[in-house]
C-alpha positions as CSV (number, residue, x, y, z in Angstrom):
1,M,20.9,-64.5,0.7
2,M,18.1,-65.2,-1.8
3,K,15.9,-62.6,0.1
4,K,18.6,-60.0,-0.3
5,I,18.9,-60.6,-4.1
6,A,15.1,-60.4,-4.6
7,Y,14.9,-57.2,-2.5
8,L,17.8,-55.7,-4.5
9,F,16.1,-56.7,-7.8
10,A,12.8,-55.1,-6.6
11,M,14.6,-51.9,-5.7
12,I,16.3,-51.7,-9.1
13,I,13.0,-52.2,-10.9
14,A,11.3,-49.6,-8.8
15,A,14.2,-47.1,-9.5
16,I,14.0,-47.7,-13.2
17,S,10.2,-47.3,-13.2
18,L,10.4,-44.0,-11.3
19,A,13.1,-42.7,-13.7
20,A,11.0,-43.6,-16.7
21,C,8.0,-41.9,-15.3
22,N,9.9,-38.7,-14.6
23,Q,11.3,-38.5,-18.1
24,Q,8.0,-38.4,-19.9
25,K,7.6,-35.1,-21.8
26,D,4.4,-33.7,-23.1
27,V,4.8,-33.0,-26.7
28,V,2.4,-30.4,-28.1
29,K,2.7,-29.4,-31.7
30,D,1.2,-26.0,-32.6
31,K,-0.6,-26.2,-35.8
32,P,-0.6,-23.0,-37.9
33,P,-4.0,-21.5,-38.4
34,I,-5.6,-22.5,-41.7
35,T,-6.0,-19.5,-43.8
36,E,-7.1,-19.1,-47.4
37,P,-5.0,-16.7,-49.4
38,K,-7.1,-13.9,-50.7
39,G,-8.2,-14.2,-54.3
40,E,-7.4,-17.9,-54.6
41,N,-10.8,-19.3,-53.8
42,P,-13.3,-17.7,-56.2
43,S,-16.2,-19.8,-54.9
44,K,-16.3,-17.7,-51.7
45,P,-16.7,-14.0,-52.4
46,E,-15.4,-11.7,-49.6
47,E,-18.1,-10.2,-47.5
48,P,-17.6,-6.6,-46.3
49,V,-17.1,-6.4,-42.6
50,T,-19.6,-4.0,-41.0
51,P,-18.7,-3.0,-37.5
52,E,-21.4,-3.7,-34.9
53,P,-22.9,-0.5,-33.5
54,E,-21.4,0.1,-30.1
55,E,-23.9,-0.5,-27.3
56,K,-24.3,2.6,-25.1
57,V,-24.1,1.8,-21.4
58,Y,-25.4,4.2,-18.8
59,Q,-24.7,4.4,-15.1
60,N,-24.4,6.6,-12.0
61,E,-24.0,5.9,-8.2
62,V,-27.0,3.5,-7.9
63,F,-27.6,2.3,-11.4
64,K,-25.0,0.5,-13.6
65,D,-24.7,-1.5,-16.8
66,V,-28.0,0.1,-18.1
67,V,-28.5,-0.7,-21.7
68,V,-31.4,0.0,-24.2
69,T,-32.3,-2.8,-26.5
70,E,-34.6,-2.2,-29.4
71,T,-36.8,-4.7,-31.3
72,S,-39.3,-3.9,-34.1
73,D,-42.0,-2.7,-31.7
74,T,-40.5,-2.5,-28.2
75,L,-37.7,-0.9,-26.2
76,T,-36.2,-2.8,-23.3
77,I,-34.1,-1.2,-20.6
78,T,-31.9,-3.7,-18.6
79,G,-29.3,-3.1,-15.9
80,K,-28.5,-3.3,-12.2
81,A,-29.6,-1.2,-9.3
82,Q,-28.3,-0.8,-5.8
83,V,-31.1,0.9,-3.9
84,F,-32.6,0.9,-0.4
85,E,-35.0,-2.1,0.0
86,G,-34.6,-2.8,-3.8
87,V,-37.2,-0.2,-4.9
88,F,-36.7,2.5,-7.5
89,Q,-38.9,4.4,-9.8
90,Y,-38.9,5.0,-13.6
91,A,-40.6,7.3,-16.0
92,L,-40.8,7.6,-19.8
93,Y,-41.1,11.1,-21.2
94,D,-42.4,12.0,-24.6
95,G,-41.1,15.5,-24.8
96,E,-42.3,17.1,-21.5
97,K,-45.2,14.6,-21.1
98,V,-44.9,11.6,-18.8
99,V,-46.4,8.6,-20.8
100,K,-45.4,5.8,-18.4
101,E,-44.4,5.9,-14.8
102,S,-44.0,3.1,-12.2
103,N,-41.7,1.5,-9.7
104,Y,-39.6,-1.6,-9.8
105,Q,-38.7,-4.1,-7.0
106,T,-35.3,-5.9,-7.2
107,A,-32.7,-7.1,-4.7
108,G,-32.0,-4.6,-1.9
109,A,-28.7,-2.9,-1.2
110,P,-25.9,-3.7,-0.8
111,A,-26.7,-6.2,-3.5
112,W,-26.9,-5.1,-7.1
113,G,-30.3,-6.3,-8.2
114,E,-31.0,-6.8,-11.9
115,F,-34.0,-5.3,-13.7
116,K,-35.7,-5.4,-17.0
117,I,-38.3,-2.8,-18.1
118,T,-40.1,-3.1,-21.5
119,F,-42.4,-0.6,-23.2
120,E,-44.0,-0.2,-26.6
121,K,-42.2,2.1,-29.1
122,G,-45.6,3.6,-30.0
123,L,-45.5,5.5,-26.7
124,V,-42.8,7.7,-28.0
125,S,-43.5,10.2,-30.8
126,S,-41.3,13.2,-30.2
127,T,-37.6,13.5,-31.0
128,N,-36.7,14.5,-27.4
129,A,-38.0,11.5,-25.5
130,K,-36.1,10.2,-22.5
131,F,-36.3,7.4,-19.9
132,E,-35.5,8.2,-16.3
133,L,-34.5,5.9,-13.5
134,F,-34.5,7.5,-10.0
135,V,-35.1,7.1,-6.3
136,Y,-37.4,9.2,-4.1
137,S,-35.5,10.7,-1.2
138,A,-36.6,9.3,2.2
139,K,-35.7,12.7,3.7
140,D,-37.8,15.1,1.5
141,G,-39.5,13.0,-1.2
142,S,-37.5,14.6,-4.0
143,K,-36.0,12.7,-6.9
144,I,-32.4,11.6,-6.3
145,N,-29.8,9.6,-8.2
146,T,-31.6,10.3,-11.5
147,L,-30.2,8.5,-14.5
148,E,-31.5,10.0,-17.8
149,I,-31.4,7.9,-21.0
150,P,-32.3,9.5,-24.3
151,I,-34.7,7.5,-26.4
152,S,-34.5,7.9,-30.2
153,K,-37.7,8.3,-32.1
154,P,-38.8,5.0,-33.7
């Protein structure tokens, strides 16, 4: 008889414990954002908000997310390429004159390999400069998938 009472007592305690666990509620109080009313804090003058210039992104079938970043003396072109064996060519034109031309090796297709090409701003002196990314055709050696990026005069 004593075993039955102890067993019953253990069952009641277990039931109460489970019921207590199931009734816990997470209480989350949302705090309102802290804002200072305009004109009430003279120690902080309002700064005019100037919008960031939109970053121009260039792309075509084999080049994507191509962006030109400018520093005081260099221009950097970054992006991704999906090209056969990961090789593509690029050329910097100052007007009609090619001032820099080379190739770049990145991850081969079907992967999108990242690239970063940097050159000195001093190479560009005309107002109609451009940077070209392209691939030579295996069929006839012509330029294909050309992506032209205008370069502003420094």
